[in-house]
N, C-alpha and C positions, 0 to 999 in steps of 0.2 A: 846290255846283257850282263853287266857287272853288278856287284853288290853295292851296299850303301856305305858312305863315309858320313861322319858327323856333318850336318848341313845347317845352314842358317835358318833360324825360325822366322816366320813371317810375323812382323809386328806393325802396328799402326803408329805412324809418326806425324805429329802435329807441327806444321811449319807456319810461317807468316803468310804463305800463299795458299795454304789449305792442308788437307790430310792426304798422306800417301801410305801405302802398304810397302814396308821395307824389309828386305832380306839382306843381312850382312854376314860375311864370313871372314874370319881372321886367319892368321898364318898356321893355325892348328889343323886346318883342313885344306891343303893345297890342291887336291884333286877337285874338291867342290868349287874352289875358287876358279880353276880352269874351266870347269863346266859352266859356271855362271857367266864367265867371260864369253864362252862360246854361245851361250843362250842369248846374251845381249846382241850378238851379231845375227844369229839365225832368226830371231823373232821379227826382225825388221823386214825380212823377206817373205814372211808367211802370208798366205791369202787373207784377205780382210774378214772372211766369214769364219775363220778358225776360232773356236772358243778358248782362247788363251787370255790370261790376265794382261791387260794393256800396260806396257812399260812406259814410264815417263822420263826416267833418267838412270844413269849408270855411272859408277865410280870404280876405278881400278888404280889404286895408288899405294905406294910404299910410304908409310908414315914414320917420321923420325922416332926411333925407340919402340915402335909398335909393330913393325913389319908390314907386310902386304895386307891390305883390306880391299875386298870386293863387295860392292853394295849395289843392289838393284832396287829401284823405286818404281812401284806399280801404282796405277790409278786406284784410288780408294773405291772398293766395291764391297757389297754386302756378302762376304764369303766366310766359310768356315771349313775346317778339315772334315773328312768323312767321319761318320759315327763309328765308334769302336765298341763292340763289333759292328760290322756292316749291317744296316737295316735294308729292307727291300727297296726303299726309295733311293737311297744313296747308291746301292748296288746297280739299280737300273740306270741311274744317271751316269755312273762310271762306264758301264757297258755301252750306253748310247753315245758317250763321248768318244770312245774308241771307234765306233761305227761312223760317227760324223766326221772325225778326222780322216778316216780312210775313204770317205766319199769325195774329198777335195783333191784337185789336181796339184801335184807338188811343183815347186819351182824347178825349172829345168837344170839349174846348176847344182842341185843336191846330188850327193853320191847315191848309188844304188844300195838297197838294204843288204844284199848279199855281199857287198864290200865289207860289211861289219859283222855279219853272221856267218860262221864257218859251215858251209854246206857239205864239206868233206869230213866232218867230225866222225861220223860213224865209220867211214873208211879208215880213218886214222886209228880209231879204237880197235877196229878189226885187225889192223896190222900190229898194233902195240900190245893188245890184251893187257892193259895196265892192271896191277893188283887191286887198285882202288875200285875197280868195276864190281867187285864182289859185294860192295856196300849197297848196291842197288838191287832191284828185284831179280830173283832167279829167272823170271820170264825172259830176261835178256839173253840168257846163256846160249841159245841156239837161234837167236833172231838178228844178231848184229849184221850179218852179211845181207840179210833181206832188207833191213832198215837202210843200209848203205845203198842198196838198189833203189829204194823209194826216194831217198834223198838225191839221187842222181837226176831227178826231174825238177830240181829246185829252180833252175833258171826259168823254165816254162811256168811252173806253178806260182812262184813268188815274185816274178818280174812284173813291172807295171809302172804307170805314171802317177800313181796315187801317193798322197802324203802319208808318211809313217813317222810317228813321234819317236818310237823306239824305246821309251823308258817309262811307260805308264804303269803306275802302281800307287799305293795309298799316298805316299809322300809327294807325288807329283799331281795329285788331283785335289781340287778345291770345289766346294759345293755352295750353290746359291739357293736359298729357300724362296719360293714364290707364293707361299700360302696354299691352303687346301691340300696339304701334303705333296705339292708339286715341287720338284727340285730339278736343277740343271747343274752341269759340271764344267769346270774350266781346267785346262792343262797348263802346268808350269814345267820347268826343267827341260826346256827345248834345246838340249846341248848336243843332240845327235839325230836331227831329222834327216830322213832319207826318202828315196823314191822306191815304191814297190807295189805289191798287190794290195787291194783295198782292205783285206782282212788281217793283215799282219799284226797291227796293234791289238786286235781282238785276241789273236792267238797268244801274243806275248803277255797280255793282261790277265787272262782267265786263270792260269796257274798261280800267279801271284795272289789273286783274289782267293783261290782255294786255300793256299797256305795261310791266308789271313782270316780264314773262317767262313768263307762263302761256300755255297753249294758246289758240287762237281761241275766242271765245264759243260758237260752234255746237258745238265739240268738248266744251267744258265742259258745255253743255246736254245733250248726248247722255249724258254720264256722270252728270249730276245733273238729271234732268228736273224741270221745274216742274209742280206738280200743278194740273190743271184750269184751264189758262190758254188763252184764245182766241188763236190765232196772230195774227190780225189786230190784236187789241188790243196784243199784244206788239210787233209791227212798228210800230204807231203810237207806242208809248212810245219805242222806239229812235229813231224819226224825230224826235220832239220833243226828246229829249235830245241827239241829234246836232246839231240846229239850234241849240239853246241854247249848246252848247259851241263850235260854229263861230263864232257871233256874238260871244259873250263873249270868245273868244280874240283877236278883232281889235280889242277896245276898248283904251284906254290902261291901263297897269298900275295896280293898286289900291295905295293907300298901305300900306306894310308888306309887300307881296307882290311883290317884284321879279321872281320867277321864276314867278309864278302863271299868267300868260298862256301861257308856254312849256309848262307842264304841261297846261293846257287844250288847247293845240294837239295835243300828243301823244295825249291821250285822245280828242280829236275825230277824229283820223285813225283810231284803233282803232275808234271807234263807227261812223264812216262805212264802214269795211271790213265790219263786221258788217252794217250796213244794206244795203250792196251785195250781200252774200251772200244776204240774205233776199229782196231784190227781184229776184234773178236777173240782176243787171247785170254 
């Protein structure tokens, strides 16, 4: 749920034993280093059918005179970043990726999603009434207590045994072209996988896509329906995630993430607009 720090660019490395896709991050991005180290551990326990980029090797060392370097080596695959702006094929592949991840059962040792997402955010906002709240839509002015009530059902709505990536967005999605305009997507940045409801990655992703130029979430949902999801549970999840984004975006900047709160505010606006549409406001 946090913003982005400078991250390692995926490059192709030719070695004596073959070609690898490599991502390397130096001491200028310590948070990304920690996330890559966490990813190196978490991907080893993912189900085999998860569309992630297979990892072949990992280095985490302090080099003399150069500081700490973290390097992930992935199997060479025919991949590329999503088109900018999103086109219909890449957008469909990204959304289907979120749905596919959510259809898999999570390893039992993963934490629950609500351990990382603050389901009490609207209650906190109601009690604090922070000045920064005025930067968001006036629609919120008399809705906060009602949203806190909806979020009170988060445990029931968002709990589950399904896998949640937790950080799907443009920079964590890679595309493979299959010809005839067919594409599929892979996920990287597995630094915070959790257990929860099957649709959580879908809810987390769509506001990021909207900020990135994609159609509104309800339009995307019409094109790519979620299978067997209780509409009230979906609305509760959107409510919880919106509250968490709004509250976090008003906190002081995180070390190493100078633009993180600005990103959160943009995504919070998109999530609130989606929530307003669902609640008929």
